[in-house]
C-alpha positions as CSV (number, residue, x, y, z in Angstrom):
1,M,-20.7,0.2,-26.5
2,H,-22.6,2.8,-24.4
3,V,-26.2,2.3,-23.6
4,A,-28.4,5.1,-22.2
5,H,-32.1,5.9,-22.4
6,G,-32.7,3.1,-24.9
7,L,-29.9,4.3,-27.2
8,R,-26.7,2.5,-28.1
9,E,-23.5,4.0,-29.4
10,G,-20.0,2.9,-30.0
11,R,-17.5,4.5,-27.6
12,D,-13.9,4.0,-26.6
13,E,-13.4,4.0,-22.9
14,P,-10.0,3.9,-21.1
15,V,-9.6,1.0,-18.6
16,V,-7.0,0.5,-16.0
17,V,-4.3,-2.1,-16.7
18,E,-4.1,-5.2,-14.4
19,A,-1.3,-7.6,-15.0
20,P,0.8,-10.2,-13.2
21,V,3.9,-8.7,-11.6
22,A,6.4,-11.4,-10.3
23,L,8.8,-10.6,-7.5
24,L,12.1,-12.5,-7.4
25,Y,14.9,-12.4,-4.9
26,N,18.4,-13.6,-5.6
27,G,17.0,-15.3,-8.7
28,A,14.3,-17.2,-6.8
29,P,10.5,-16.5,-7.3
30,F,8.7,-15.3,-4.2
31,A,5.3,-13.9,-5.2
32,V,3.1,-13.0,-8.2
33,M,0.9,-10.0,-7.6
34,M,-1.9,-8.7,-9.8
35,A,-1.1,-5.0,-10.1
36,T,-1.1,-2.0,-12.3
37,P,2.4,-2.0,-13.9
38,T,3.3,1.6,-13.1
39,D,5.9,2.8,-10.6
40,L,7.4,-0.7,-10.5
41,P,10.7,0.3,-8.8
42,D,8.6,1.9,-6.0
43,F,6.5,-1.2,-5.8
44,A,9.4,-3.6,-5.7
45,L,11.1,-1.7,-2.8
46,G,7.9,-0.9,-0.9
47,F,6.8,-4.6,-1.0
48,A,10.1,-5.7,0.3
49,L,9.9,-3.2,3.2
50,S,6.3,-3.7,4.1
51,E,6.6,-7.4,4.0
52,G,9.7,-7.4,6.2
53,I,11.8,-9.0,3.5
54,V,14.4,-6.3,4.2
55,A,14.6,-4.0,7.1
56,R,16.2,-1.0,5.4
57,P,16.2,0.3,1.8
58,E,20.0,-0.2,1.8
59,E,19.5,-4.0,1.9
60,F,17.5,-3.9,-1.4
61,S,18.8,-3.6,-4.9
62,L,16.5,-3.8,-7.9
63,V,18.6,-5.6,-10.5
64,D,16.3,-5.8,-13.5
65,V,12.7,-5.2,-14.6
66,V,11.7,-7.6,-17.3
67,A,8.6,-6.8,-19.4
68,R,7.0,-9.7,-21.2
69,E,3.7,-10.0,-23.0
70,E,2.2,-11.9,-20.1
71,G,3.4,-9.5,-17.4
72,H,6.5,-8.1,-15.6
73,A,9.2,-9.7,-13.5
74,L,11.0,-7.6,-10.9
75,H,14.5,-9.1,-10.1
76,A,16.0,-7.9,-6.8
77,A,19.1,-8.8,-4.8
78,I,18.9,-9.0,-1.0
79,P,21.5,-10.0,1.7
80,Q,21.9,-13.8,2.0
81,P,20.6,-13.8,5.7
82,R,17.4,-12.1,4.5
83,F,17.1,-14.6,1.6
84,D,17.5,-17.5,4.0
85,A,14.8,-16.1,6.3
86,L,12.3,-16.3,3.4
87,A,12.4,-20.1,3.6
88,L,10.7,-19.8,7.0
89,R,7.7,-17.9,5.6
90,R,7.7,-18.9,1.9
91,R,4.5,-17.8,0.4
92,A,4.8,-18.7,-3.3
93,M,1.4,-16.9,-3.7
94,E,-0.8,-15.4,-6.3
95,G,-1.9,-12.1,-4.9
96,R,-5.0,-10.8,-6.4
97,S,-6.0,-7.1,-6.4
98,G,-8.6,-7.7,-3.7
99,C,-6.5,-9.9,-1.5
100,G,-2.9,-9.4,-0.4
101,L,-2.9,-12.7,1.5
102,C,-4.0,-15.1,-1.1
103,G,-2.0,-18.3,-1.1
104,V,-0.3,-18.1,2.3
105,E,0.5,-21.6,3.4
106,T,-0.4,-21.5,7.1
107,L,-2.4,-19.3,9.6
108,R,0.8,-18.3,11.2
109,D,2.0,-16.8,7.9
110,A,-1.2,-14.9,7.6
111,L,-1.0,-13.3,11.0
112,R,2.6,-12.3,11.4
113,P,3.7,-10.3,14.5
114,V,3.4,-6.6,14.0
115,P,6.1,-4.2,15.1
116,R,5.4,-1.4,17.5
117,V,5.3,2.1,16.0
118,T,7.4,4.7,17.8
119,G,7.4,8.5,17.4
120,S,5.0,10.0,14.9
121,P,3.7,13.6,15.6
122,A,0.2,14.8,16.4
123,V,-2.0,15.4,13.3
124,R,-4.7,18.0,13.1
125,M,-8.1,17.6,11.4
126,A,-7.3,20.5,9.1
127,Q,-4.2,18.6,7.9
128,I,-6.2,15.4,7.3
129,N,-9.0,17.3,5.4
130,Q,-6.3,19.1,3.2
131,A,-4.6,15.7,2.5
132,L,-7.9,14.1,1.5
133,S,-8.7,17.0,-0.8
134,Q,-5.3,16.8,-2.4
135,L,-5.6,13.1,-2.8
136,A,-8.8,13.4,-4.7
137,Q,-7.0,15.7,-7.1
138,Q,-3.8,13.7,-7.6
139,Q,-5.2,10.5,-9.1
140,P,-4.6,10.7,-12.9
141,L,-5.1,6.9,-13.4
142,N,-8.4,6.9,-11.6
143,A,-9.5,10.1,-13.4
144,R,-9.0,8.5,-16.7
145,S,-10.4,5.0,-16.0
146,G,-12.0,4.8,-12.6
147,G,-11.6,1.8,-10.3
148,V,-8.1,2.7,-9.1
149,H,-7.1,3.0,-5.5
150,A,-4.6,5.7,-4.2
151,A,-2.4,6.0,-1.1
152,G,-0.9,9.3,-0.1
153,F,1.7,10.3,2.4
154,A,1.2,13.8,3.8
155,H,4.4,15.4,5.0
156,A,5.8,18.9,5.4
157,G,6.6,19.2,1.7
158,G,3.2,18.2,0.5
159,L,1.4,14.9,-0.5
160,L,3.2,12.0,-2.2
161,V,0.7,9.8,-4.1
162,R,0.8,6.4,-5.8
163,E,-2.1,4.5,-7.5
164,D,-2.9,0.9,-8.3
165,V,-5.8,-1.3,-9.0
166,G,-5.1,-3.0,-5.6
167,R,-5.2,-1.0,-2.4
168,H,-2.3,-3.0,-0.9
169,N,-0.2,-2.4,-4.0
170,A,-0.9,1.3,-3.9
171,L,0.4,1.4,-0.3
172,D,3.5,-0.7,-1.3
173,K,4.2,1.7,-4.1
174,L,3.8,4.6,-1.7
175,I,6.2,3.1,0.9
176,G,8.8,2.5,-1.9
177,A,8.4,6.1,-3.2
178,M,8.8,7.4,0.4
179,A,12.1,5.4,0.7
180,H,13.3,6.6,-2.6
181,A,12.6,10.2,-1.6
182,H,14.2,9.7,1.8
183,L,11.0,10.7,3.6
184,D,10.8,9.8,7.3
185,P,7.7,7.6,7.8
186,A,7.3,9.0,11.3
187,A,7.1,12.6,10.0
188,G,3.7,12.4,8.4
189,F,0.6,10.2,7.9
190,V,-1.1,8.1,5.3
191,V,-4.5,8.6,3.6
192,I,-5.9,5.9,1.5
193,T,-9.0,5.5,-0.7
194,S,-10.1,2.1,0.6
195,R,-11.3,0.3,3.6
196,A,-8.7,-0.2,6.4
197,S,-7.9,-3.9,6.3
198,Y,-5.5,-5.9,8.4
199,E,-2.8,-5.8,5.8
200,I,-3.0,-2.1,5.2
201,V,-2.4,-1.5,8.9
202,H,0.3,-4.2,9.1
203,K,2.2,-2.8,6.1
204,A,2.0,0.7,7.5
205,A,3.2,-0.3,10.9
206,T,6.0,-2.4,9.4
207,A,7.1,0.7,7.4
208,G,7.1,2.8,10.6
209,I,4.0,4.9,9.7
210,G,2.1,6.0,12.9
211,V,-1.2,7.3,11.5
212,V,-3.5,5.8,8.8
213,V,-6.7,7.5,7.6
214,A,-9.0,5.6,5.4
215,I,-12.1,6.9,3.6
216,S,-14.0,3.6,4.1
217,A,-14.6,1.1,6.9
218,P,-12.0,-0.7,9.1
219,T,-12.1,-4.4,9.9
220,D,-12.1,-5.7,13.4
221,L,-8.7,-7.3,12.8
222,A,-7.3,-4.0,11.5
223,I,-8.4,-2.3,14.7
224,R,-6.8,-5.0,16.9
225,V,-3.5,-4.9,15.0
226,A,-3.5,-1.1,15.1
227,D,-4.0,-1.1,18.8
228,E,-1.2,-3.7,19.3
229,A,1.1,-1.7,17.1
230,G,0.5,1.6,18.7
231,L,-0.8,3.0,15.4
232,T,-3.5,5.6,15.1
233,L,-6.3,4.3,12.9
234,A,-9.1,6.5,11.6
235,A,-11.7,5.6,9.0
236,F,-14.9,6.8,7.4
237,A,-13.0,10.0,6.7
238,R,-15.5,12.0,4.7
239,G,-17.0,15.4,4.7
240,G,-14.7,16.8,7.4
241,A,-15.5,14.0,9.9
242,L,-14.0,10.6,10.7
243,N,-14.1,7.9,13.3
244,V,-10.9,7.0,15.3
245,Y,-10.6,3.4,16.3
246,A,-7.1,3.1,17.9
247,H,-4.8,5.4,19.7
248,P,-6.7,8.7,19.3
249,A,-4.2,10.8,21.2
250,R,-2.3,11.7,18.0
251,L,-5.3,13.4,16.5
252,R,-6.0,17.0,17.5
253,D,-8.9,19.3,16.6
């Protein structure tokens, strides 16, 4: 029902889908994320890469995608040494769209070491402004329903975009899509329609991305992790302006 100016009328409105997506490795359950069930092969690979479950796409194989009434299950195969390593940081978590760290068992699990980003070229403000403009135009899910985050990778060939109800999931989908497209993470930068949280920065650095530009605020932990990782972090990117919080040398006028 739509209510405006004292009038009520029946109206059908599209809404974004949010559903459980289970991630299983070598037959064992690892995590259940609340996500938009689109681009699931990208999500499966991107999550494995950004979480450090595998180090290279070649170590990951998506065996099956099982759709059930209650959600989706993504079955993947990884090398046995990688599978054994999961026991050291087993999360068995329920990840909600607003929190990519829900259910971690210890503080050590929550604040894993971040890798150092190497390479990554300088980025000009004109490139960032163009990427943000393109990002606003390449969000079909959000255009239909609203409330959907997007992450885009700007590279020489254009802007690759993925959407999800959760900002972390959108970035995971993007990282997986980049790997499937054989795009070099160090040869571009990420723009994202959310705040810059710790996990956004950590996932980007783990994937080898050197520049992250967010349209909303950063957190203090995100800034500290970006500084530690050597990652350029910019936020409040709106109206042709932004704030740079870590490693500004990569940004040029």
